[in-house]
C-alpha beads as a LAMMPS data file, in Angstrom:
LAMMPS data file: protein, C-alpha beads

94 atoms
93 bonds

1 atom types
1 bond types

-500.0 500.0 xlo xhi
-500.0 500.0 ylo yhi
-500.0 500.0 zlo zhi

Masses

1 110.0

Atoms # bond

1 1 1 -71.058 93.375 426.702
2 1 1 -73.830 95.790 425.569
3 1 1 -76.830 94.757 423.534
4 1 1 -75.717 96.003 420.239
5 1 1 -72.379 94.098 420.602
6 1 1 -74.507 90.828 421.205
7 1 1 -76.630 91.495 417.919
8 1 1 -73.798 91.962 416.185
9 1 1 -72.540 88.936 417.497
10 1 1 -75.527 87.066 416.195
11 1 1 -75.865 88.318 412.968
12 1 1 -72.349 87.528 412.105
13 1 1 -73.231 83.863 413.284
14 1 1 -76.224 83.806 411.000
15 1 1 -74.024 85.109 407.958
16 1 1 -71.811 82.196 408.817
17 1 1 -74.602 79.695 408.925
18 1 1 -76.091 80.952 405.703
19 1 1 -72.566 80.523 403.914
20 1 1 -72.744 76.936 405.121
21 1 1 -76.089 76.422 403.686
22 1 1 -75.366 78.133 400.524
23 1 1 -72.622 75.511 400.294
24 1 1 -74.739 72.525 401.271
25 1 1 -77.674 73.634 398.523
26 1 1 -74.961 73.848 395.991
27 1 1 -74.130 70.254 396.315
28 1 1 -76.842 67.640 394.602
29 1 1 -75.977 65.047 397.103
30 1 1 -76.659 67.226 400.109
31 1 1 -79.521 66.226 402.232
32 1 1 -81.511 69.084 404.170
33 1 1 -82.746 66.751 407.273
34 1 1 -83.114 69.030 410.183
35 1 1 -84.671 72.510 410.837
36 1 1 -81.601 74.396 411.202
37 1 1 -80.725 73.485 407.745
38 1 1 -83.508 75.277 406.244
39 1 1 -84.012 79.001 405.580
40 1 1 -86.896 79.586 407.613
41 1 1 -85.130 79.061 410.824
42 1 1 -82.562 81.460 410.222
43 1 1 -84.993 83.928 408.967
44 1 1 -86.711 84.050 412.030
45 1 1 -83.336 84.248 413.911
46 1 1 -82.689 87.271 411.423
47 1 1 -86.067 88.906 412.210
48 1 1 -85.743 88.355 416.073
49 1 1 -82.862 90.655 415.755
50 1 1 -84.905 93.054 413.760
51 1 1 -87.352 92.758 416.315
52 1 1 -84.995 94.146 418.860
53 1 1 -85.705 97.529 417.559
54 1 1 -83.039 100.588 417.740
55 1 1 -80.466 98.793 415.383
56 1 1 -77.733 100.925 413.915
57 1 1 -78.445 101.447 410.363
58 1 1 -75.386 99.192 409.482
59 1 1 -76.569 96.159 411.513
60 1 1 -80.466 97.064 409.715
61 1 1 -78.688 96.872 406.234
62 1 1 -76.841 93.752 407.320
63 1 1 -79.967 91.667 408.327
64 1 1 -81.688 92.980 405.048
65 1 1 -78.677 91.574 403.131
66 1 1 -79.018 88.235 405.186
67 1 1 -82.599 87.819 404.437
68 1 1 -82.092 88.558 400.555
69 1 1 -79.491 85.287 400.706
70 1 1 -82.256 83.573 402.498
71 1 1 -84.802 84.489 399.807
72 1 1 -82.244 83.130 397.017
73 1 1 -81.897 79.853 399.393
74 1 1 -85.435 79.624 399.674
75 1 1 -85.961 79.345 395.733
76 1 1 -82.980 76.871 395.566
77 1 1 -84.873 75.042 398.205
78 1 1 -88.061 74.816 396.288
79 1 1 -86.470 74.035 392.807
80 1 1 -84.335 71.035 394.573
81 1 1 -87.649 69.620 396.031
82 1 1 -89.509 69.991 392.681
83 1 1 -86.665 68.472 390.957
84 1 1 -86.394 65.199 393.538
85 1 1 -90.366 64.910 393.340
86 1 1 -89.844 64.896 389.471
87 1 1 -86.998 62.265 389.483
88 1 1 -89.150 60.132 391.823
89 1 1 -92.118 60.302 389.618
90 1 1 -89.798 59.487 386.645
91 1 1 -88.417 56.782 388.235
92 1 1 -91.318 55.334 389.234
93 1 1 -92.798 55.480 385.507
94 1 1 -89.373 54.345 384.164

Bonds

1 1 1 2
2 1 2 3
3 1 3 4
4 1 4 5
5 1 5 6
6 1 6 7
7 1 7 8
8 1 8 9
9 1 9 10
10 1 10 11
11 1 11 12
12 1 12 13
13 1 13 14
14 1 14 15
15 1 15 16
16 1 16 17
17 1 17 18
18 1 18 19
19 1 19 20
20 1 20 21
21 1 21 22
22 1 22 23
23 1 23 24
24 1 24 25
25 1 25 26
26 1 26 27
27 1 27 28
28 1 28 29
29 1 29 30
30 1 30 31
31 1 31 32
32 1 32 33
33 1 33 34
34 1 34 35
35 1 35 36
36 1 36 37
37 1 37 38
38 1 38 39
39 1 39 40
40 1 40 41
41 1 41 42
42 1 42 43
43 1 43 44
44 1 44 45
45 1 45 46
46 1 46 47
47 1 47 48
48 1 48 49
49 1 49 50
50 1 50 51
51 1 51 52
52 1 52 53
53 1 53 54
54 1 54 55
55 1 55 56
56 1 56 57
57 1 57 58
58 1 58 59
59 1 59 60
60 1 60 61
61 1 61 62
62 1 62 63
63 1 63 64
64 1 64 65
65 1 65 66
66 1 66 67
67 1 67 68
68 1 68 69
69 1 69 70
70 1 70 71
71 1 71 72
72 1 72 73
73 1 73 74
74 1 74 75
75 1 75 76
76 1 76 77
77 1 77 78
78 1 78 79
79 1 79 80
80 1 80 81
81 1 81 82
82 1 82 83
83 1 83 84
84 1 84 85
85 1 85 86
86 1 86 87
87 1 87 88
88 1 88 89
89 1 89 90
90 1 90 91
91 1 91 92
92 1 92 93
93 1 93 94
């Protein structure tokens, strides 16, 4: 298996995991408890693939699309955290 094949497999794995995170983050009851459940972990993995250099344009585009999805998850994560903090604050006041 060549290096490009390995990088493609890695990107496919990351895409699958991002899909799982998107489903997790859309559930209000979901708890994000470990590093692999957070966007920065997967962003580092994508950047590691990009850092290998000389990727075919299609793989670079795939990696860029994954980074955009992770950016959206970051926003969702921050919104969830704010809502949870507000809920705890309201609960203590009420």
